[in-house]
Residue, then its C-alpha position, 0 to 999 in steps of 0.5 A: m394094627a389096622q385102623i378101624f375108623r377112617p379119619s373122616t369119622n372125627s368130622l362126622a362125630r363133630a357134625t353129629i354132636l353139633g347137629a344134636l345140640l342145635f336140634i335140642v336148642g331149636s326144639l326148646w326155642l320152638l316149644a317156648e314160642i308155641n307156649r307163647s302163641s295164641y294156640v296155647t294162650n288164646a290171646e287175640v282169639y275171638r270167642d263166640q258169644p250168645v250175643p255179639f256184644s261190641h265194646e267198641h260200640h258201647v264204650a267208644g260209640l256211646g261212652l259207657d264207663c266200664r263200671y256201668c256193666h262191671t259194677s263190682v270191679e272197685e271193691s271185689s276180686f271179680a269185675g262182674i258180669p252185668p245181669t240182663e236187667t242192665c242190658m234191658t235198661c236201654h234195650s227195652q227202649i231201643w232195638t227192641n225187635a232186633p233179631m240178634l238181641e232175642p237171647v237177651r229178651e228171652s233171658y229177661r222174660t224167663g229169668r234165666a241168666m245169659r251164658w256168656v263165654r269167659v274171655h279172660d280165664l286164669p288157671d284155678f291156681v292163680y289168684f287175681n283181685h281186680s279191686i287191688h289193681v284198681a286201687k293201685g292205679v292199674g288201668c283197665q287198658s293195661c290188662h284188657g287192651r283197647v276194648d273201645r276198639m274191639p267190635l268183638m271181645y278177645q283176650n289182649a295179652t297172654l296172661q302168662m306169668e312172665w307177662c304178669l311179672e313184667c308189671h310186678r317187677a316194674p310197676e312204675k312203667f304202668l301205673r296211672p292216677r286213679d281217676q284215669v284207671f277207666s280211661m281208654n285214652y289216657r296219656p301220661a302228662g310227662d315222663q311215665l317213669e317219673i309219674g309212676s315212681r311217684l304213684v308207687r310211693e303215693y299209693k303205697v305199692n310194696v314193690g319188694q313183695l310183688s314178685d313173691c309167689s304167695i301174691c298170686h299163688r295162694 
């Protein structure tokens, strides 16, 4: 019986199978990288705001504490967006005619709230509580980055589940004393793992439950 396929067909079949496997693996890797990219997560992407508010100027330059504007961060799930009256506490006295602050003055005159564009926007199926993180010693910087170096606010991290779990699985790597939660210049006075492990016990962080689905998905 005559041979149907040439001997080179075996090599071609092996190369085809290998190429298909490489294509599948490469495609999965590419999808994973795209899923972590700023195109999907919006990390490190500036958002246009009605007023170009500079955290760098207000935090690093003027020394404002986070709680001056985000008043509910210690007792509420929401950090809170300051009302226009908070802005006008200073800007009724300084930069009173600055053109870029006209939206603030108009909001104050009319009583209509400023329409700020939300920068850190978690999906609706994710529950996040600011107050519990503050109470357990998670610094603002851990999630929001060095806002004191941001002329315009952007999302510092991906906010994806794997990023959250990095802390939930090993909180001792990130915890700090409560009186340093709002500091942008905190440096641990010693070994972070040793300090963090002590704070886990002191602040009664239930590490065993932090990875439960119900903690964030309710």
